[in-house]
C-alpha positions in Angstrom: 167.5 -199.8 -192.9 166.1 -203.0 -191.1 163.6 -205.1 -193.2 160.7 -206.8 -191.5 161.2 -210.4 -190.6 158.1 -213.0 -191.0 157.7 -215.0 -187.7 159.0 -218.4 -187.7 154.9 -219.7 -186.7 153.9 -217.6 -189.7 156.0 -219.6 -192.4 155.2 -222.4 -190.8 151.6 -221.6 -191.2 152.2 -221.3 -194.8 153.5 -224.6 -195.1 150.4 -226.0 -193.5 148.5 -223.9 -196.1 150.3 -225.4 -199.2 150.0 -229.0 -197.8 146.4 -228.1 -197.6 146.2 -227.1 -201.4 148.3 -229.8 -202.0 145.8 -232.6 -200.9 142.6 -230.7 -202.0 144.3 -230.5 -205.9 144.1 -234.6 -206.0 140.6 -234.6 -205.9 140.5 -234.6 -209.7 143.0 -237.0 -209.9 141.7 -239.6 -207.8 138.0 -239.3 -209.0 139.7 -240.5 -212.6 141.9 -243.1 -211.3 141.4 -246.7 -213.0 139.2 -248.4 -209.9 136.5 -245.8 -210.1 136.2 -245.2 -213.6 135.4 -249.0 -213.5 132.0 -247.6 -212.0 129.3 -246.2 -214.7 129.1 -242.3 -214.5 125.9 -242.1 -212.6 126.8 -244.6 -210.0 130.5 -243.2 -209.7 128.8 -239.7 -208.6 126.8 -241.4 -205.9 129.5 -243.5 -204.8 131.8 -240.9 -204.5 129.9 -238.0 -203.1 128.3 -240.5 -200.7 131.5 -241.9 -199.0 133.8 -239.1 -199.6 131.1 -236.8 -197.4 130.9 -239.5 -194.9 134.5 -240.3 -194.0 135.3 -237.2 -194.2 133.1 -236.1 -191.4 134.0 -239.1 -189.2 137.7 -237.9 -189.6 136.7 -234.4 -188.4 134.8 -235.5 -185.4 137.3 -235.1 -182.9 137.8 -231.3 -183.7 134.4 -230.5 -182.6 133.8 -228.6 -179.2 130.7 -230.6 -178.3 130.4 -227.9 -175.5 129.4 -225.6 -178.8 127.6 -227.7 -180.6 123.7 -226.8 -181.2 121.2 -227.3 -184.2 119.3 -223.7 -185.7 117.2 -223.3 -188.6 119.7 -220.9 -190.0 122.2 -224.2 -190.6 119.4 -225.3 -192.9 120.4 -223.1 -196.0 123.7 -224.0 -195.5 123.4 -227.6 -195.0 121.5 -227.9 -198.4 123.9 -225.7 -200.4 127.0 -227.9 -199.2 125.2 -231.1 -200.2 124.4 -229.5 -203.9 127.9 -228.5 -204.0 129.5 -231.9 -202.8 127.0 -233.8 -205.5 127.6 -231.2 -208.6 131.3 -231.1 -207.9 131.8 -235.0 -208.2 129.3 -235.1 -210.8 131.3 -232.4 -212.6 134.6 -234.5 -212.2 132.2 -237.5 -214.1 131.0 -236.0 -216.8 134.0 -233.2 -217.9 137.4 -232.2 -217.3 139.1 -231.6 -213.7 140.1 -228.2 -215.1 136.7 -226.8 -215.7 135.1 -228.2 -212.9 137.8 -226.8 -210.4 138.1 -223.2 -212.3 134.2 -223.2 -212.6 133.9 -224.0 -208.6 136.3 -221.6 -208.0 133.5 -218.8 -209.0 132.2 -219.3 -205.8 134.0 -216.7 -204.0 132.3 -214.2 -206.5 128.9 -215.3 -205.7 129.2 -215.3 -202.2 130.2 -211.7 -202.3 127.2 -211.4 -204.5 124.6 -213.4 -202.0 126.1 -211.7 -199.4 125.4 -208.1 -200.8 121.6 -209.3 -201.0 120.8 -211.2 -198.6 123.6 -210.4 -195.3 124.0 -206.4 -196.1 127.6 -206.9 -196.3 129.4 -203.7 -198.2 130.0 -203.7 -201.9 133.7 -202.9 -202.8 135.2 -202.6 -205.8 137.7 -205.5 -205.3 134.6 -207.8 -205.2 133.2 -206.0 -207.9 136.5 -207.0 -210.0 136.8 -210.3 -209.0 132.9 -210.7 -209.6 133.4 -209.4 -213.2 136.7 -211.6 -213.9 134.7 -214.3 -213.1 131.6 -214.2 -215.1 134.3 -213.5 -218.0 136.1 -216.8 -217.3 132.5 -218.4 -217.0 131.6 -217.2 -220.6 134.7 -218.1 -222.0 134.7 -221.7 -220.6 130.9 -221.8 -221.1 131.5 -221.1 -224.7 134.1 -223.4 -225.6 132.3 -226.6 -224.2 128.9 -225.4 -225.9 128.8 -228.1 -228.4 131.1 -230.5 -226.8 130.7 -233.8 -225.5 131.8 -232.6 -222.1 129.3 -229.8 -222.1 127.0 -231.2 -219.2 129.9 -231.5 -216.6 130.4 -227.7 -217.6 127.0 -226.9 -216.3 127.2 -229.2 -213.6 130.3 -227.4 -212.5 128.8 -224.4 -213.0 125.8 -224.8 -210.8 128.6 -226.2 -208.1 130.4 -222.8 -208.4 126.8 -221.4 -207.2 126.0 -223.7 -204.1 129.9 -223.1 -203.3 129.2 -219.1 -203.0 125.6 -220.4 -200.8 128.3 -222.5 -198.6 130.5 -219.3 -198.0 127.4 -216.7 -197.7 125.9 -219.1 -195.3 128.9 -219.7 -193.1 129.4 -216.0 -192.8 126.1 -215.4 -191.3 126.8 -218.8 -188.8 130.0 -217.1 -187.8 129.7 -217.4 -184.2 129.2 -220.8 -184.4 131.6 -223.6 -183.9 133.5 -224.0 -187.3 134.4 -227.6 -187.0 130.7 -228.5 -185.9 129.5 -226.5 -189.3 131.8 -228.7 -191.4 131.2 -231.8 -190.1 127.5 -231.2 -189.9 127.5 -230.6 -194.1 129.3 -233.5 -194.6 127.9 -236.0 -192.6 124.1 -234.5 -194.1 125.9 -234.7 -197.4 126.7 -238.1 -197.3 123.6 -239.3 -195.1 121.2 -237.9 -197.7 122.8 -240.3 -201.2 123.0 -243.4 -198.4 119.5 -244.5 -199.0 120.4 -244.2 -203.0 123.7 -246.4 -202.3 121.6 -248.9 -200.1 118.9 -249.3 -202.3 121.2 -250.0 -205.6 123.6 -252.1 -203.6 126.6 -249.4 -204.9 129.2 -250.9 -202.3 132.9 -249.9 -203.1 134.6 -253.2 -203.8 138.0 -254.1 -203.4 140.4 -251.1 -204.1 137.8 -248.5 -204.1 137.3 -249.0 -200.4 141.0 -247.5 -200.2 140.7 -245.0 -203.0 137.0 -243.3 -201.7 138.6 -244.0 -197.9 141.6 -242.0 -199.0 139.6 -239.3 -201.0 137.9 -238.6 -198.2 140.4 -239.0 -195.4 143.3 -237.1 -196.9 141.6 -235.3 -199.7 138.6 -233.5 -197.6 139.4 -234.5 -193.7 143.2 -233.7 -193.5 143.1 -230.5 -195.6 140.6 -228.8 -193.4 142.7 -229.6 -189.9 145.7 -228.3 -191.8 143.6 -225.3 -193.1 142.1 -224.6 -189.6 145.6 -224.8 -187.9 147.2 -222.5 -190.4 144.5 -219.6 -189.7 145.9 -219.4 -186.1 149.2 -217.6 -187.6 148.4 -216.7 -191.2 145.5 -213.7 -192.1 142.4 -215.2 -193.5 143.2 -213.4 -197.1 146.5 -214.8 -197.5 145.0 -218.1 -196.8 142.8 -217.8 -199.6 145.5 -216.6 -201.8 147.9 -219.5 -201.1 145.3 -221.8 -201.4 144.3 -221.1 -205.1 147.3 -223.7 -205.9 144.7 -225.9 -205.8 142.6 -224.5 -208.6 146.1 -224.4 -210.4 147.0 -228.2 -209.2 144.1 -230.1 -209.9 144.1 -230.3 -213.7 148.0 -230.5 -213.9 148.0 -233.9 -211.8 145.3 -235.2 -214.0 147.1 -234.1 -217.0 150.3 -235.8 -215.2 148.5 -239.2 -214.5 145.7 -239.8 -216.6 146.8 -237.3 -219.6 143.2 -235.5 -219.9 142.9 -233.2 -222.9 141.8 -229.4 -222.0 140.4 -227.1 -224.4 142.3 -223.9 -224.8 139.1 -222.0 -223.8 139.2 -223.6 -220.8 142.5 -222.6 -219.8 142.0 -219.0 -221.0 138.5 -219.2 -218.8 140.4 -220.4 -216.2 143.3 -217.7 -215.7 140.7 -214.8 -215.8 139.0 -216.6 -212.8 142.2 -216.6 -210.9 142.9 -213.6 -211.7 140.0 -211.8 -210.4 140.6 -213.6 -207.2 144.3 -212.7 -207.5 143.0 -209.0 -207.9 140.5 -209.5 -205.2 143.3 -211.2 -202.5 146.4 -209.0 -203.3 146.4 -205.8 -205.7 143.1 -204.4 -204.5 144.3 -204.6 -201.1 148.0 -203.3 -201.5 146.2 -200.1 -202.8 
């Protein structure tokens, strides 16, 4: 009886995915760091959402295949959805807990299934329906637990971020023949450029160490993970890649608790467990049957 060996390239791809998830998971920790906490909530959201996106887009420019670059009106919904997601996610981190922000954004996979079925004529599967049902239960749990709390606004913003993320996924599926690096760069640069007029008019430029923090957020939390993820997909199936990168949702609130001792309501953890259980079912259990 012989056991099946995993090719070395697959293991290296998985390590790249783990590294990407680790870097993605630092968003909450960085956004809630002292240099950025010194900025007011509203200004902090504008500052981070703008420069994080711009720096990430600039870092990814070398990976664009310029011979395949083009603009089509079909890209407009994707760009709008990404810009909305970018702003709402940072606003959710600013106004609420990192746990609620990342858990509710993770529902984007379920919303993408719904949008795909409604607008792209994608097939409806039991696995996707189960993931969506778990996601909705998780949303109810998190929102109900924060209904009268000080962080309720952050929870609603995070829910909006998840919806927008679903729109990004569905839009990129519809554009699957386009150069993926170009789509990612376009999303980031437009998202930052949209906010730049407010930054300039209000003089909201980073000062001192804030430049390093925001620059690191764009380059290492947004830009580099995409490069690692793209390279990993050469040897690791997309479904397995999606499962491994769920580490981001688990580690994001952990880092914030470890470094800044952010307390999270029990209902948020229960809701997050339901959402992640739905994704686990979608990626592993249903496909194994």
